N, C-alpha and C positions, 0 to 999 in steps of 0.2 A: 271204724264204728266209731259213734258218736257215746261219749260219756263225758255224763257232767260231774263233778266234782266241784264240791261248796268250797267258797274262800273261807280260808282261816281268819278265825280271829285274832287282831292283833297281837295279843297277847302271846300267842304262839311264834308267828311271823319275826316279832322284833326283841325275842329271848336269847339271853345268849346261850352257848354250848352247856354250858355249867348249868343255867336253871332247866334247860331242855332233861338233862341226863336225873337230875334231881327229882321232876314231875315224873319222868318215864320209870326210875326206880320206885318212887311213892307208890305208884299206881299198880308198877306189875307185883310189889310186896302186897299191896291188897287185894289183888286178885286171887293172889298163891298158887294153889295147884289146879284152880278150875282157868288158869291160863296157859297156851302155848304160842311162844312166840317164832316162826317158822322164818330163816331167811335164807334165799336163793343167795349163791356164791358172785353172784354179781353185784350185789349189794353195797352201799357204799357204807364205810368201816363205821361211822356213826350211828348205822341200824344195825349192821351183821353183828355188832359187841353185843345185841340185846339177844340175839336168837336163842333158843333152847334146842334147836336143832338146824345145823346147815345142811346143804345137798343141793341135785338138780332139782327139776318141776318135780315127779315122779316118783321120788325119793320122799322128796319133803309132802309131798301129799298122801304115802303110805304112815310116814310117820304120824299124821294128823288121824287116819283112820287107826291107828297101832294105842292111842293114847286116847282112849275110854272116857278117862278121870276128864278130862280140859273140856269145859266147854265152850270156851271162848277160843278160837284159833284165830290169830291175826298172823295174814301169810301175807310178809315182804318181799312181794313178786311180781306176776303181774296179772293180770285180769284172768286168762285160761287156766293158770297156775291153782287160783283158788278157787274156780269152778271145779275144778279136779277133784280137790280138797273136799268142795262141797259134797262131790259124788260120791266118796267113798267113805264119809263119815256118816256119823248116826243122825237119827232124827233132834239128841237131845244136845246136840253140838253146832255153833255157829261159824260160818268162817266171814272175817273182817278182812277189806283189803284197806289199808289206811290212805292210799288216794285212790279214786275213781278211774282217773286220766292213767295210770298206769298200765297201758295196754301192752299190746305185743305188735309190732307191724308185719311182721310174716304170719303171725295168725290171721290178722286184719286183711290178709291177702287172697283169702278165699272164703266168702261165707254161704251159708247153706243156699241161699238162692241158687247162685253160681254153680255149686255143686250139684245141685239138683238138676240144671240147667245143661251142665256138661253132662250128667247121667242120664237125661230124655236124649239129646243127641245121639249118644253114642248109640241108644238104644235101637234107633231108628234106623241103622246101619249096622248092625253086628248082632250075636247073641249078647243080651246083656248077661245073661247067666255064665258067661264066661270071662268074667272081667271082675276083679276084685278087687273093692276100693279099700286103699290102706292110708290113715292120715298119722302125719306125726303128732306127738304128744304136743307140740308146740299149734294146736288148733283150738277151736272153740269147743262147748261141750256139744251143742248142735250137729259139728262135723263129727265128733266121735259119737253121736246117736245115729245118725246117718249111718257111718261106715258098720254101725250094730246093727240096723236095721238091715242093711243089705248085703249081710253075710261076710263083711271085711271085718279089721281087726286095727288097734292103733298100734304104734312102734315108737320105740327113741333110737334116741341115735345108738345106746351100743346094742340092741336088740334087732336092730333094722333088718339085718341078714337073716336073721332067724325067721324072723315073721315073713319077709318076702318069698323065703324057700318054701312056706306054708302055703301062703297064695296061689304060689304056682303050682302047688299040688291040685289045686283047686279050680284053678282058670289058667285061661291062655294067656292074659293079658290084666295087667295092675295099673289102674287109676291111682296115681302117687301126689298128696298134697299135703302141707302149702307148701313143701321146701322142695324144689326142685332139684338140689346140691346134695341135700341128702340122700335123693332116690338115686340120682345120678353116680354119686361115688360107691352107693352100696351097690347097684347094677355089675359097675367095672369092678369091684371086686367079687362079685358072683361068677366074672368069666363074661358077660355082655360086653358092647362097646356099642359105642354112639349109634352105630347102625340101627340096632334094635329100640332107639328111644326119640319120642320128638316131645317138642315141649306144648304144652296147653295154654294157649291163649285165652283166660277166660271172656277177654272184652272183644274177641272175634268168633266170627260163626265158625263152627265146628272147629273150635280153638284154633283157628289160622293154619288145619290142616286139611290137604286134600281128603275127601273120602279114602281114598288108597290108603294114604299115609296113615290113618286113624285107625284103621281097622288092621293095617301089618302092624304095627309097633308094639312090641312087648311090655315097653314101659311108656306110659302117658304121664307126663310128669307137669304137674301144675307150676305156673309161671309164677314163682314167688321166691322170694330169698329173705337172708337175715340180713339187714342195714350192718347189721357190726364185720359179720363174719365176710362179705361180700369185699369188705375194705381190702383185705390180704392180697398182695401180688407174686406171682413167680421171680421177681426182680428185689424182692424184700427178701427173700430166702437167699438170692443171688449175694445180697450185702449182705448179708449176716456173714456166708459162709466166707467171704473175702477176708471178713474182721476174723472171724472162728472158725475155722477150716475142720478142728476137732468138735464142732459144737451140735447143739441137737436141735432139730426145727421139729415142734411140737403143733398141730393142728386141729380145729375141730372139722367134724366130716360137714357140716353146714357150710366149708369153704369153697370157692369154685373147685372143679376137678384139675386144674392146671396146676392149680397151688398144690391140692392133695397129692398130686403125682409126684412132688419133688421133695415132699416132708419128710420126716424121716420114720417119724407115727404121728396116727391119729386116731382120734378117741374122743369122747364125751368127755363132760366136765369132772366128770369123776375118773374117769382114767387119766384125763391130764393131771389134776390132783395127785393120784397115787406116785404116774410118773417120776413125777417132779420129787417127791417125798423117796423114794427110792433110788434116786439118780446118783452116780460118786459124788462124793466132795471134788469140789471145783469145776464141775461142767460148766459149759454155757450153755444156757436154753435159750432159745426164741419161741414166743407163742403166738399162736392164732388164735386169739380168742378176746374176751371183754378185759378191758384194764384193771377193774376192780379186782377181779379174778386176778389178774398177772401181779398188781402190785402186791397184794394179802399173801401170793404166792411166794413172791418175793424176801418180803418180810419174814415168814415163818418158817424159810429154809435158807437162813443165811449161809449155808456151807455150799451152794452153787448159786450161779450168779444167772438169774430170770431176770429176762427183759420181754417186750413186746414186740412181734414181728412188725408191727406198724409203727415207725417213727414218731407219726403225726396223732399217736394215741387212738381208741376207737371205745369213747365209753357207749354203753345202753342207755340212750336218751330215755325209755321210758322205764327201765329200771330205775335210775337215776331219780326218776319223780317219788321214790320215795327217802322221804329223810325224816333230819329228829322234829322237826315242827308236826310233820302227819301224823308221825308214830305215837308224839306223847298224845296228841288231841285224840288220837283214834283210843288210847290206854285209859286219859282219863275219862274221858264219856264211857266206859268201858266200866270204870271202877264207880261210879256214878248211878250205873245202870241204864244208861243210855248207848242202844247199838247205832252205828254209825257205819254206813259202808258197807253192811252186811250182801255177801255174795248168796246168789239163792238159784239152783237150777230147779227147774219144775222138775214134777215129778216123772213125766213121761221119757224126756230128755233125761234125764238121770238113769232112769232104769234101761234105757238102751246105749247109753254113754258104757253102763257097766259092764254091761254085754260084751263088748267093743272091747276095754280093759280086763276081762275076766278071759278073753278070748288070748289073747297080748302074751297074759301070765300063766295062761297052759299052752300057750306055743314055747315058751322061755322059762 
């Protein structure tokens, strides 16, 4: 998805870290309780230290919705997260993304046109009323609205199983997007195997499937993935266990299934955080997720030994776009009464997206 971020004035790009901190602190103080800064766990240290609340994407959107006093919400994350916050907050609240180029490669792997084309193609070969669309939280507001209109729901990495069980009470088949790995891993966890699953390639006619395959599959998994979590491999698990036979391997469910199969624990960012905090002192832990979160976990939990499962490191390049200069620029503009990079979801899309999100909350 094309997004255009204006070039920052030289004042910000040439400033020292101390200068940026001074400007951010002053702007933050002047905005007072009007301001709420949200920081996703994958953010850089120079940004996350300013966050009033930290969390995963949906938790942060909920924080925004619960804080009615804050009128200016600065979301240090990526585009789809800021959209979710705009969907859930009130009309008096404004959501700002410090850098418009902070998108999500996974979310961009499924757009509304492609999903609608897939839905139409399925409707030509099967009873579409028996197909339930499920979108992962890591998707645009337009896709959340689509599943709302078509009787589906949103899921997170924590509640995907509950949402899919709900879906199979209503239909025989699920179209799951945009991350194939979360869908596959959850399906296996529910007792299905690969024979029940087919990958839907949006760039090929009927997803690259025969009509018989498309009709027979219980799970139609969109051909999408996370560029960070796809880096982790079973051989990295083997290498860690050679060095630490009693160590613990924790991975995110966006990892490929062959990695999930050999991990000790699989969970969302919030669960990974909790598992590390609860680990006995001296435990060696290798984690398969984004490097900024791993490094922060290592710093915040010195009694355990935390490392990345990928020795070459794995930053989220789009999360990485939010930095001190962009945060300072955005906050100083807000303090001076200028709103930059506001994220606005149109009313109809927002309403149907809320329907899908409410279904998820009712399920879980």
